[in-house]
FITI-181889 format. One record per residue (C-alpha): residue in three letters; x negated, y negated, z. Coordinates in nm, 4 decimals, m for minus. Each point is the difference from the previous one (the first is absolute). Example, Ala and Ser with C-alpha at 12.3 -4.5 7.8 and 13.67 -1.06 7.14 Angstrom:
2
fimar, X, Y, Z
ALA, m1.2300, 0.4500, 0.7800
SER, m0.1370, m0.3440, m0.0660
end
This chain:
557
fimar, X, Y, Z
MET, m0.4549, m8.8222, m4.4757
ALA, m0.1995, 0.2412, 0.2069
GLN, m0.0225, 0.3636, m0.1441
LYS, 0.0618, 0.2912, 0.2339
GLY, m0.2985, 0.2250, 0.0287
VAL, 0.0315, 0.3460, m0.1419
GLN, m0.0410, 0.2545, 0.2821
LEU, m0.1785, 0.3133, m0.1128
ASP, m0.0928, 0.3085, 0.1840
GLN, m0.2381, 0.2932, m0.0701
GLU, 0.2848, 0.2214, m0.1155
THR, 0.0621, m0.2304, m0.2975
PHE, m0.3464, 0.0592, m0.1360
SER, m0.0209, 0.3707, 0.0959
CYS, m0.0262, 0.2944, m0.2472
SER, 0.3090, 0.2107, 0.0330
ILE, m0.2109, 0.3065, m0.0472
CYS, m0.2738, m0.0428, 0.2627
LEU, 0.1906, m0.2575, 0.1950
ASP, m0.3104, m0.1951, 0.0507
LEU, m0.0939, m0.3564, m0.1382
LEU, m0.0232, 0.0009, m0.3689
LYS, m0.3524, 0.0745, m0.1414
ASP, m0.0750, m0.0714, m0.3699
PRO, 0.3780, m0.0584, m0.0494
VAL, 0.1565, 0.1117, m0.3293
THR, 0.3552, m0.0624, m0.1164
THR, 0.2127, 0.2353, m0.2149
THR, 0.2318, m0.1206, m0.2711
CYS, 0.2917, 0.0593, 0.2482
GLY, m0.1477, m0.2686, 0.2257
HIS, m0.1185, 0.2056, 0.2928
SER, m0.3654, m0.0386, 0.1296
TYR, m0.2368, 0.2652, 0.1338
CYS, m0.3535, 0.0465, 0.0795
MET, m0.1775, 0.1068, m0.3150
ASN, m0.1492, 0.3122, 0.1567
CYS, 0.3309, 0.0926, 0.1608
ILE, 0.2112, m0.0042, m0.3194
ASN, m0.2624, 0.1524, m0.2211
THR, m0.0496, 0.2897, 0.2468
LEU, 0.3815, 0.0587, 0.0120
TRP, 0.0173, m0.0129, m0.3893
ASP, m0.2866, 0.2413, m0.0260
LYS, 0.2028, 0.2573, 0.1866
GLU, 0.3110, m0.0611, m0.2043
GLU, m0.2041, 0.0441, m0.3176
GLU, m0.1075, 0.3386, 0.1098
LYS, 0.3616, 0.1247, 0.0523
LYS, 0.2289, m0.1586, m0.2514
LYS, m0.1800, m0.2766, m0.1732
ILE, 0.2675, m0.2476, 0.1182
TRP, m0.1051, m0.3189, 0.1728
SER, 0.2508, m0.1871, 0.2120
CYS, 0.0063, m0.2804, 0.2524
PRO, 0.0084, 0.1303, 0.3520
GLN, 0.2526, m0.2507, 0.1024
CYS, 0.2637, m0.0358, m0.2729
ARG, m0.0934, 0.3417, m0.1862
LYS, m0.0214, m0.1843, m0.3349
THR, m0.1932, 0.2348, m0.2374
PHE, m0.2708, m0.1210, m0.2366
THR, m0.1185, 0.1589, m0.3276
PRO, m0.2783, 0.0016, m0.0872
ARG, m0.1957, m0.0572, 0.3328
PRO, m0.0349, m0.3682, 0.0579
VAL, m0.3520, m0.1518, 0.0049
LEU, m0.0099, m0.2000, 0.3252
VAL, m0.2163, m0.3087, 0.0516
LYS, m0.0690, m0.1897, 0.3078
ASN, 0.2561, m0.2798, 0.0852
ILE, m0.2460, m0.2929, 0.0441
MET, 0.2670, m0.2360, 0.1344
LEU, 0.1280, 0.2528, 0.2595
ALA, m0.3578, 0.0910, 0.1017
ALA, m0.0830, m0.3686, 0.0615
LEU, 0.3156, m0.0458, 0.1938
VAL, m0.0687, 0.2915, 0.2275
GLU, m0.3532, m0.1225, 0.0534
GLN, 0.1310, m0.3492, 0.0797
LEU, 0.2500, 0.1331, 0.2451
LYS, m0.2842, 0.2036, 0.1666
LYS, m0.1836, m0.3205, 0.0679
THR, 0.3032, m0.2090, 0.1077
GLY, 0.1292, 0.2852, 0.2126
LEU, 0.3051, 0.2197, m0.0312
GLN, 0.2778, 0.0832, 0.2523
ALA, m0.0666, 0.3056, 0.1989
ALA, 0.1032, 0.3247, m0.1832
PRO, 0.3104, 0.1546, 0.1501
ALA, m0.0713, 0.2507, 0.2679
ASP, 0.2634, 0.2310, m0.0978
HIS, m0.2067, 0.2098, m0.2476
CYS, 0.0056, 0.3525, 0.1464
TYR, m0.2707, 0.2185, m0.1370
ALA, 0.0577, 0.3805, m0.0312
GLY, m0.1438, 0.2126, 0.2833
PRO, m0.1090, 0.3538, m0.0216
GLU, 0.3621, 0.1261, 0.0821
ASP, 0.1779, m0.2646, m0.2155
VAL, 0.1161, 0.0386, m0.3671
ALA, m0.2218, m0.2423, m0.2071
CYS, 0.1263, m0.2052, m0.2903
ASP, m0.0981, 0.1605, m0.3161
PHE, m0.0385, m0.3274, m0.1884
CYS, m0.2352, m0.1788, 0.2501
THR, m0.3702, m0.0073, m0.0924
GLY, m0.2725, m0.0407, 0.2551
ARG, 0.1434, 0.0242, 0.3450
LYS, 0.3498, 0.1307, m0.0375
LEU, 0.3106, m0.1226, 0.1820
LYS, 0.2485, 0.2198, 0.1646
ALA, 0.2830, 0.1025, m0.2308
ILE, 0.3563, m0.0818, 0.1073
LYS, 0.1986, 0.1948, m0.2616
SER, m0.0671, 0.3067, m0.2317
CYS, 0.1563, 0.0273, m0.3450
LEU, 0.1307, 0.3431, m0.1084
VAL, m0.0007, m0.1012, m0.3689
CYS, m0.3491, m0.1556, m0.0094
LEU, m0.1202, 0.2494, 0.2696
ALA, m0.2074, m0.2816, 0.1553
SER, 0.0095, m0.1928, 0.3169
TYR, m0.0086, m0.3791, 0.0233
CYS, m0.0814, m0.2659, 0.2489
GLU, 0.2277, m0.3022, 0.0348
LYS, m0.1638, m0.2068, m0.2701
HIS, m0.0257, 0.2789, m0.2535
LEU, 0.3485, 0.1063, 0.0639
GLN, 0.1454, m0.3337, m0.1200
PRO, 0.0428, 0.0998, m0.3758
HIS, 0.2315, 0.2898, 0.1191
TYR, 0.2267, m0.2804, 0.1344
GLU, m0.0507, m0.2616, m0.2814
SER, m0.0196, 0.1968, m0.3114
GLN, 0.2978, 0.1820, m0.1730
THR, m0.2378, 0.2516, m0.1165
PHE, m0.0466, 0.1435, 0.3591
ARG, 0.3582, m0.0565, 0.1288
LYS, 0.1036, 0.3591, m0.0453
HIS, m0.3119, 0.1279, 0.1762
THR, 0.0714, 0.1765, 0.3266
LEU, m0.1885, m0.1522, 0.2961
VAL, m0.0467, 0.2058, 0.3205
LYS, m0.1923, 0.0007, 0.3159
THR, m0.3673, 0.0297, m0.0601
SER, m0.1154, 0.3622, m0.0379
VAL, m0.3350, 0.1604, m0.0511
LYS, 0.1759, 0.2995, m0.1742
LEU, 0.0967, m0.1774, m0.3121
GLN, m0.2212, 0.2161, m0.2105
GLU, 0.1885, 0.3128, 0.1244
ASN, 0.2835, m0.1398, m0.2464
ILE, m0.2435, 0.0811, m0.3012
CYS, 0.0257, 0.3430, m0.1566
SER, m0.3452, 0.1485, 0.0348
ARG, 0.0288, 0.1900, m0.3233
HIS, 0.1411, m0.2682, m0.2334
ASP, m0.0982, m0.3186, 0.1797
GLU, 0.3666, m0.1217, m0.0256
VAL, 0.2316, m0.1408, 0.2719
MET, 0.2104, 0.2917, 0.1548
LYS, 0.3580, m0.1235, m0.0280
ILE, 0.1728, 0.3428, m0.0377
PHE, 0.0757, 0.2592, 0.2566
CYS, m0.0172, 0.3681, m0.0745
ARG, 0.2692, 0.1778, 0.2132
THR, m0.1211, 0.3438, m0.1127
ASP, m0.3463, m0.0525, 0.1445
GLN, 0.0994, m0.2743, 0.2436
GLN, m0.2665, m0.2382, m0.1088
SER, m0.0450, m0.3323, m0.1697
ILE, m0.1074, m0.0079, m0.3549
CYS, m0.0519, m0.2375, m0.3026
TYR, 0.1906, 0.0110, m0.3251
LEU, m0.2786, 0.1969, m0.1801
CYS, 0.0337, 0.2753, 0.2702
THR, 0.3536, 0.0717, m0.1191
MET, m0.1440, 0.0966, m0.3513
ASP, m0.2467, 0.2594, 0.1131
GLU, m0.0488, 0.1357, 0.3556
HIS, 0.3523, m0.0898, 0.1138
LYS, 0.1814, 0.0539, m0.3318
GLY, 0.3366, 0.1491, 0.0572
HIS, 0.0197, m0.0792, 0.3720
GLU, 0.2638, m0.1971, 0.1683
THR, m0.1186, m0.3591, 0.0124
VAL, 0.1633, m0.3274, 0.1012
PRO, m0.1249, m0.3576, 0.0385
ALA, m0.1993, m0.0488, 0.3137
ALA, 0.2335, m0.2906, 0.0979
ALA, 0.3081, 0.2350, m0.0439
GLU, m0.1597, 0.2792, 0.2153
ARG, m0.0925, m0.2638, 0.2653
THR, 0.3665, m0.1255, 0.0068
GLU, 0.1237, 0.3572, 0.0540
LYS, m0.2721, 0.0823, 0.2552
GLN, 0.0773, m0.3308, 0.1748
LYS, 0.3531, 0.1092, 0.0473
GLU, m0.1220, 0.3249, 0.1509
LEU, m0.2419, m0.1976, 0.2149
GLU, 0.2849, m0.2206, 0.1248
VAL, 0.2036, 0.3253, 0.0884
ARG, m0.3046, 0.1429, 0.1752
ARG, m0.0547, m0.3302, 0.1883
LEU, 0.3636, 0.0126, 0.0990
ASN, m0.0364, 0.3494, 0.1339
ILE, m0.3222, m0.1009, 0.1784
GLN, 0.1697, m0.2900, 0.1553
GLU, 0.2852, 0.2114, 0.1108
ARG, m0.2302, 0.2464, 0.1449
ILE, m0.1857, m0.2765, 0.1696
GLN, 0.3090, m0.1342, 0.1528
GLU, 0.1053, 0.3546, 0.1164
ARG, m0.3464, 0.0522, 0.1536
GLU, 0.0219, m0.3447, 0.1558
LYS, 0.3310, 0.1103, 0.1554
ASP, m0.1679, 0.3150, 0.1199
VAL, m0.2822, m0.1884, 0.1445
LYS, 0.2400, m0.2160, 0.1968
LEU, 0.1912, 0.3006, 0.1156
LEU, m0.3338, 0.1626, 0.1104
GLN, m0.0896, m0.3369, 0.1758
GLN, 0.3426, 0.0116, 0.1768
GLU, m0.0692, 0.3652, 0.0834
VAL, m0.3324, m0.0885, 0.1442
GLU, 0.1677, m0.2631, 0.2132
ALA, 0.2681, 0.2270, 0.1037
ILE, m0.2480, 0.2701, 0.0919
ASN, m0.2065, m0.2438, 0.1931
GLY, 0.2998, m0.1391, 0.1919
SER, 0.1382, 0.3535, 0.0581
ALA, m0.3369, 0.1197, 0.1206
ASP, m0.0517, m0.3067, 0.2301
LYS, 0.3466, 0.0493, 0.1435
ALA, m0.0635, 0.3820, 0.0318
VAL, m0.3281, m0.0670, 0.1873
GLU, 0.1557, m0.2616, 0.2173
ASP, 0.3064, 0.2092, 0.0909
SER, m0.2002, 0.3206, 0.0543
GLU, m0.2561, m0.1904, 0.2220
LYS, 0.3004, m0.1212, 0.2089
MET, 0.1502, 0.3448, 0.0250
PHE, m0.3405, 0.1638, 0.0745
THR, m0.0574, m0.2809, 0.2581
GLU, 0.3479, 0.0770, 0.1542
LEU, m0.0917, 0.3740, m0.0078
ILE, m0.3317, m0.0596, 0.1664
ARG, 0.1606, m0.2324, 0.2591
LEU, 0.2705, 0.2721, 0.0673
ILE, m0.2726, 0.2562, 0.0419
GLN, m0.1994, m0.2265, 0.2236
LYS, 0.3152, m0.0648, 0.2004
ARG, 0.0699, 0.3768, 0.0377
SER, m0.3608, 0.0489, 0.1003
SER, 0.0310, m0.2630, 0.2582
ASP, 0.3275, 0.1385, 0.1372
VAL, m0.1548, 0.3505, 0.0159
LYS, m0.2985, m0.1383, 0.1717
GLN, 0.2237, m0.2025, 0.2436
GLN, 0.2195, 0.2967, 0.0687
VAL, m0.2958, 0.2209, 0.0540
ARG, m0.1639, m0.2384, 0.2428
SER, 0.3187, m0.0613, 0.1784
GLN, 0.0707, 0.3665, 0.0420
GLN, m0.3686, 0.0432, 0.0903
GLU, 0.0460, m0.2584, 0.2845
THR, 0.3246, 0.1637, 0.1171
GLU, m0.1545, 0.3464, 0.0085
VAL, m0.3249, m0.1186, 0.1654
SER, 0.2028, m0.2022, 0.2627
ARG, 0.2120, 0.3098, 0.0817
VAL, m0.2959, 0.2275, 0.0278
LYS, m0.1853, m0.2380, 0.2168
GLU, 0.3128, m0.0591, 0.2309
LEU, 0.0229, 0.3705, 0.0475
GLN, m0.3817, 0.0157, 0.0517
GLU, 0.0271, m0.2698, 0.2805
LYS, 0.2843, 0.1953, 0.1724
LEU, m0.2011, 0.3232, m0.0123
GLU, m0.3020, m0.1775, 0.1355
GLN, 0.2137, m0.1488, 0.2852
GLU, 0.1378, 0.3559, 0.0728
ILE, m0.3544, 0.1442, m0.0039
ALA, m0.1149, m0.2718, 0.2503
GLU, 0.2935, 0.0872, 0.2282
LEU, m0.0715, 0.3658, m0.0221
LYS, m0.3589, m0.0682, 0.0852
ARG, 0.1035, m0.1988, 0.3005
LYS, 0.2415, 0.2738, 0.1140
ASP, m0.2859, 0.2553, m0.0516
GLY, m0.2268, m0.2020, 0.2182
GLU, 0.2665, m0.0234, 0.2838
LEU, 0.0642, 0.3770, m0.0269
GLU, m0.3700, 0.0596, 0.0101
GLN, m0.0319, m0.2218, 0.3076
LEU, 0.3003, 0.1891, 0.1686
SER, m0.1684, 0.3353, m0.0719
HIS, m0.2846, m0.1051, 0.2234
THR, 0.2255, m0.1013, 0.3010
GLU, m0.0851, 0.2198, 0.2979
ASP, 0.3118, m0.0986, 0.1994
HIS, 0.2555, 0.2659, m0.0984
ASN, 0.2980, m0.1991, 0.1158
GLN, m0.1305, m0.3074, m0.1880
PHE, m0.0495, 0.2159, m0.3144
LEU, 0.3594, 0.1365, 0.0221
HIS, 0.1487, m0.3351, 0.0642
ASN, m0.1603, m0.1787, m0.3016
TYR, 0.0107, 0.2778, m0.2384
PRO, 0.3682, m0.0250, m0.1178
SER, m0.0398, m0.3583, m0.1021
LEU, m0.3305, 0.0494, m0.1825
SER, 0.0700, 0.3182, m0.1789
ALA, 0.2966, m0.1254, m0.1775
LEU, m0.0644, m0.1099, m0.3521
SER, 0.2105, m0.2356, m0.2027
GLU, 0.1229, 0.1507, m0.3248
SER, m0.1856, m0.1184, m0.3164
THR, 0.1963, m0.2171, m0.2376
HIS, m0.1941, 0.1195, m0.3044
SER, m0.0082, 0.3385, m0.1858
SER, m0.2415, 0.2446, 0.1145
SER, m0.1496, 0.0185, m0.3483
ILE, m0.0640, m0.2629, m0.2553
ASN, 0.0408, 0.0819, m0.3782
ILE, m0.2902, m0.1498, m0.1955
ARG, 0.0591, m0.0088, m0.3775
PRO, m0.2763, 0.0684, m0.2393
LEU, m0.1884, m0.3071, m0.1342
SER, 0.2531, m0.0728, m0.2739
TYR, 0.2159, m0.2645, 0.1731
PHE, 0.0377, m0.2062, m0.3249
GLU, m0.0851, 0.2471, m0.2670
ASP, 0.3676, 0.0193, m0.1063
VAL, m0.0315, m0.3753, m0.0700
THR, m0.3030, 0.0452, m0.2054
ALA, 0.1728, 0.2918, m0.1840
ALA, 0.3010, m0.2077, m0.0736
VAL, m0.2180, m0.2892, m0.1385
SER, m0.2009, 0.2457, m0.2016
GLU, 0.3233, 0.1473, m0.1440
THR, 0.1142, m0.3530, m0.0845
ARG, m0.3347, m0.0759, m0.1676
ASP, 0.0073, 0.3140, m0.2039
LYS, 0.3579, m0.0696, m0.1218
LEU, m0.0936, m0.3637, m0.0887
GLN, m0.3084, 0.1211, m0.2055
ASP, 0.2197, 0.2530, m0.1770
ILE, 0.2493, m0.2811, m0.0892
LEU, m0.2725, m0.2455, m0.0916
ARG, m0.1730, 0.2570, m0.2135
GLU, 0.3131, 0.1027, m0.1888
GLU, 0.1286, m0.3621, m0.0358
TRP, m0.3405, m0.1141, m0.0883
THR, 0.0058, 0.2235, m0.3144
ASN, 0.3330, m0.1520, m0.0995
ILE, m0.1308, m0.3583, 0.0650
SER, m0.3154, 0.0656, m0.1992
LEU, 0.1980, 0.1558, m0.2723
THR, 0.2336, m0.2989, m0.0113
VAL, m0.2924, m0.2467, m0.0162
THR, m0.1953, 0.1919, m0.2669
GLU, 0.2938, 0.0780, m0.2176
GLU, 0.1110, m0.3661, m0.0668
ASP, 0.0698, 0.0341, m0.3758
VAL, m0.1296, m0.3285, m0.1336
LEU, m0.1089, 0.1246, m0.3377
LEU, 0.0771, 0.3046, m0.1990
SER, m0.2019, 0.3150, 0.0892
PRO, m0.2655, 0.1177, m0.2565
ALA, 0.1278, 0.2504, m0.2565
GLU, m0.0152, 0.3717, 0.0731
PRO, m0.3291, 0.1590, m0.1168
LYS, 0.0000, 0.1868, m0.3271
THR, m0.2800, 0.2339, 0.0535
ARG, m0.1065, 0.2350, 0.2739
ALA, m0.3167, m0.1979, 0.0504
GLY, 0.2239, m0.3125, 0.0524
PHE, 0.2001, 0.1837, 0.2703
LEU, m0.3123, 0.1264, 0.1782
LYS, m0.0785, m0.3467, 0.0928
TYR, 0.2890, 0.0124, 0.2405
SER, m0.0633, 0.3536, 0.1274
ARG, 0.0697, 0.0535, 0.3662
GLN, m0.1427, 0.2725, 0.2284
ILE, 0.3138, 0.1793, 0.1524
THR, m0.0112, 0.2085, 0.3145
LEU, 0.2817, 0.1884, 0.1717
ASP, 0.1252, m0.0861, 0.3446
PRO, 0.0186, 0.3309, 0.2147
ASN, 0.2433, m0.1679, 0.2262
THR, 0.2704, m0.0022, m0.2713
ALA, m0.0834, 0.3566, m0.1426
PHE, 0.2721, 0.2605, 0.0129
ARG, m0.1066, 0.2805, 0.2369
TYR, m0.0448, 0.2499, m0.2866
LEU, m0.2380, m0.2280, m0.2004
LEU, m0.3700, 0.0617, 0.0383
LEU, m0.2262, m0.2966, m0.0634
SER, m0.3595, 0.0241, m0.1323
GLU, m0.2761, m0.1639, m0.2006
GLY, m0.0172, m0.2924, 0.2405
ASN, 0.3908, m0.0165, 0.0176
ARG, 0.0104, m0.0570, m0.3835
LYS, 0.1522, 0.3426, m0.0701
ALA, 0.3179, 0.1689, 0.1237
ARG, 0.1363, 0.3584, m0.0489
PHE, 0.3333, 0.1487, 0.1203
LEU, m0.0673, 0.3156, 0.1971
LYS, 0.2281, 0.2535, 0.1689
GLN, m0.1491, m0.0302, 0.3414
GLN, 0.0555, m0.3043, 0.2118
GLN, m0.2827, m0.2324, 0.0788
SER, m0.0865, m0.1251, 0.3489
TYR, 0.0991, m0.3606, m0.0284
SER, 0.0909, m0.1995, 0.3176
ASP, 0.3404, m0.1728, 0.0245
HIS, 0.0033, m0.3415, m0.1668
PRO, 0.2887, m0.2283, m0.0841
ASP, m0.1349, m0.0483, m0.3734
ARG, 0.0067, 0.3783, m0.0661
PHE, 0.2433, 0.1462, m0.2575
THR, 0.1887, 0.2632, 0.1913
PHE, 0.1954, 0.1709, m0.2837
TRP, m0.1242, m0.1148, m0.3336
SER, m0.3382, 0.1279, m0.1090
GLN, m0.1480, m0.3432, m0.0591
VAL, m0.3034, m0.2069, 0.0979
LEU, m0.0929, m0.3774, m0.0494
SER, m0.3192, m0.1824, m0.0595
ARG, m0.1800, m0.1620, 0.2942
GLU, m0.0537, m0.3147, m0.2281
SER, 0.2649, m0.2512, m0.0637
LEU, 0.0138, m0.1245, m0.3657
THR, 0.0414, m0.3524, m0.1098
GLY, m0.1353, m0.2016, m0.3021
ARG, m0.1002, 0.2165, m0.2849
CYS, m0.1022, 0.3623, 0.0625
TYR, m0.0793, 0.3129, m0.2041
TRP, m0.0444, 0.3613, 0.0993
GLU, 0.0077, 0.3501, m0.1464
VAL, 0.1463, 0.3219, 0.1365
GLU, m0.1200, 0.3455, m0.1092
TRP, 0.2745, 0.2706, 0.0888
ARG, 0.0381, 0.3807, m0.0148
GLY, 0.3037, 0.2355, 0.0429
LYS, 0.3542, m0.0114, m0.0768
ALA, 0.0982, m0.3605, 0.0298
VAL, m0.0853, m0.3098, 0.2048
PHE, 0.1378, m0.3531, 0.0567
ILE, m0.2435, m0.2853, m0.0462
ALA, 0.1462, m0.3169, 0.1623
VAL, m0.0192, m0.3252, 0.1788
THR, 0.2127, m0.1077, 0.2868
TYR, 0.0564, m0.2600, 0.2636
LYS, m0.1439, 0.0758, 0.3519
ASN, 0.3446, m0.0217, 0.1611
ILE, 0.1365, 0.3120, m0.1879
SER, 0.1727, 0.2277, 0.2527
ARG, m0.2114, 0.2821, 0.1257
GLU, 0.2131, 0.2338, 0.2377
GLY, 0.2510, 0.2383, m0.1301
GLU, 0.1247, 0.1342, m0.3382
SER, 0.1872, m0.3146, m0.1092
THR, m0.0593, m0.1158, m0.3470
GLU, m0.1071, m0.3397, 0.1718
CYS, m0.3338, 0.1912, 0.0618
ALA, m0.0410, 0.1612, m0.3421
ILE, m0.2235, m0.1738, m0.2575
GLY, 0.2060, m0.1192, m0.2851
ALA, 0.3345, 0.0551, 0.1574
ASN, 0.0360, m0.3485, 0.1562
ASN, m0.0707, m0.3667, m0.0916
LYS, m0.3235, m0.0024, 0.1864
SER, m0.1978, 0.2311, m0.2242
TRP, m0.0816, 0.0675, m0.3597
GLY, m0.1158, 0.3536, m0.1164
LEU, m0.1067, 0.1920, m0.3085
ARG, 0.0738, 0.3762, 0.0058
CYS, m0.2609, 0.1885, m0.1949
ASP, 0.0270, 0.3649, m0.1000
ASN, m0.1287, 0.2113, m0.2805
ASN, 0.3012, m0.0672, m0.2247
SER, 0.1299, m0.3528, 0.0708
TYR, m0.0400, m0.3344, 0.1685
ILE, 0.2862, m0.1560, 0.2050
PHE, m0.0005, m0.3490, 0.1529
LEU, 0.2188, m0.0509, 0.3196
HIS, 0.0958, m0.2923, 0.1846
ASN, 0.2880, m0.0514, 0.2290
LYS, 0.1474, 0.3378, m0.0951
VAL, 0.0042, m0.1028, m0.3781
GLN, m0.1965, 0.2406, m0.2227
THR, m0.1493, m0.0926, m0.3333
GLU, m0.1407, 0.2813, m0.2205
LEU, m0.3242, m0.0832, m0.1817
SER, m0.1954, 0.1181, m0.2908
GLY, m0.3722, 0.0092, m0.0214
PRO, m0.3058, 0.2304, m0.0334
ARG, m0.0401, 0.2480, 0.2830
SER, m0.2961, m0.0557, 0.2133
SER, m0.1384, 0.1052, 0.3335
ARG, m0.1109, m0.3644, 0.0702
VAL, 0.2320, m0.2883, 0.0513
ALA, m0.1019, m0.3715, 0.0255
VAL, 0.1841, m0.2669, 0.1961
TYR, m0.0260, m0.3651, m0.0593
LEU, 0.1370, m0.2658, 0.2283
ASP, 0.0265, m0.3745, m0.0425
HIS, 0.1744, m0.0822, 0.3351
ARG, 0.0482, m0.3785, m0.0783
ALA, 0.1372, 0.0512, m0.3438
GLY, 0.2240, 0.2948, 0.1242
ILE, m0.1492, 0.2491, m0.2609
LEU, m0.0371, 0.3727, 0.0862
SER, m0.1177, 0.2256, m0.2934
PHE, m0.0761, 0.3706, m0.0163
TYR, m0.2412, 0.1442, m0.2627
SER, m0.0828, 0.3419, m0.1208
VAL, m0.3767, 0.0256, m0.0212
SER, m0.1964, 0.2292, m0.2174
GLU, m0.2401, m0.1158, m0.2745
THR, 0.2334, m0.3045, m0.0307
MET, 0.2507, m0.1724, 0.2224
THR, 0.3707, 0.0289, m0.0889
LEU, 0.2548, m0.2018, 0.1697
LEU, 0.2697, 0.2015, 0.1623
HIS, 0.2070, m0.2594, 0.1721
ARG, m0.0136, m0.3620, 0.1028
VAL, 0.2043, m0.1639, 0.2794
GLN, 0.0637, m0.3738, 0.0099
THR, 0.1398, m0.1088, 0.3303
THR, m0.0777, m0.2154, 0.3115
PHE, m0.2006, 0.1460, 0.2798
THR, 0.0824, m0.1526, 0.3386
GLN, m0.2529, 0.1914, 0.2211
PRO, m0.3422, 0.1567, m0.0406
LEU, 0.0181, 0.3424, m0.1668
TYR, m0.1625, 0.3346, 0.0975
ALA, m0.0964, 0.2888, m0.2272
GLY, 0.1917, 0.3041, 0.0719
LEU, 0.0181, 0.3732, m0.0983
LEU, 0.2941, 0.2598, 0.0353
PHE, m0.0983, 0.3607, m0.0389
PHE, 0.1561, 0.3324, m0.0798
GLU, m0.1403, 0.3268, 0.1485
GLY, m0.3525, 0.0993, m0.1393
VAL, m0.0540, m0.3551, m0.1636
SER, m0.3123, m0.2052, 0.0591
ALA, m0.0849, m0.3518, m0.1049
GLU, m0.2992, m0.2189, 0.0287
PHE, m0.0707, m0.3732, m0.0292
ILE, m0.2955, m0.0113, m0.2360
LYS, m0.3108, m0.2013, 0.0926
LEU, m0.0384, m0.2542, m0.2953
LYS, m0.3299, m0.1739, m0.0933
end
């Protein structure tokens, strides 16, 4: 009966320490074989530490240290197999690289560890890890993912495993630490602290996941907002292009109509003048002919012939045209030019005023929240605006100076020309600049009292109606400053305010956010009043004076 050949491979005759083919094989009493040099080197290390010698595979201990001799039969078998040939060694040996955790039990070239033991504080390759799976001695050991930080679990002071957590000092310690340095501290097993912290971790993770979900929702909303903005902008551009095209077409049509009417009228007038010119030229020719006949008659020597022909030649037909032609100055179509010019000016005014509203509408789209109001004067100065006063709005008893930054109420009337923007009753003046976005300015005042305000441009100007007075209508917001008090006024509603008296008042405007704030300025800034509303038009800085009062918009650096 034929015998089956025994198939052997290199791993069968490899040392479990160096993982190479056995050299000078020796066998321990537990039956495991190693290279003589490998096992002796390992036991030399154990002898230095605990004077306990054990089998690297089954962990059986020996006392005293066994005296190992070469296993002659095994050595001969290895040599014989070398000659007859062995199966190729498995190619799955994975050696540890510079960034890998190496097996602590491999000698020579070390294999990459696949697990670390928190009890042994060592890392093992697949082969050296087997005793942890096979032997009851290691069943309670905790295997974890390989780590290069195992030594951090050893107390540097007592060289013991740190299995305790000190809550007082919030650090891991060993049991000996509880007897000296951490004596009397609140301590718990590290596993118990881990369990509690794990619960906290899960709660935090839950909170983080909820925030992630909220932020993802916010991101989706912002994405939808971007799509809505893009869609709305595209439609606005398309619609406005159509309307401007229609407007241009209408202007071109009106231009063509005016041109056609002028040319038609030109043709009519030129035709009329030429017709009259031709008739006059015919009359001139007739008169010249008649003059020639009369001249010829005057030379007739026969008296009877002269007298006979004279009646018929001397009679003149009456002219059908006026004896005088009225020639107009060279301004036949200047009225047309003036009318077109007037239309152009009106259109420019409309476009200029409406463009401000259009620009404001475009720039004030509130996609995100406006930045917070500054906390310091230096922060406010980033938004400072240079304010000048508009002479066309000034009450006739206000004198402007300092480059139109300062105004003073005088008893004598100033020589201002008539203008539809001028206040005719209330001693007020507005800024030349329109205010949108975020703006900051300061006003220095002297005298009895002054109103420092902002207003829409369409506030009424003529007459003593409260519709013209700053703070007495829904188009203006004003702060009345005197030496004893502050009063805020809007739409006839007064609000008495408290705050340090100062001759300088600051105004902060965030048009988009609808914030208007007044501050008393001295060594520090003190908030006097803040308005939260919605501004629908550009604003203009304004001042209302009492007799003898002056106020100046300060140049800010």
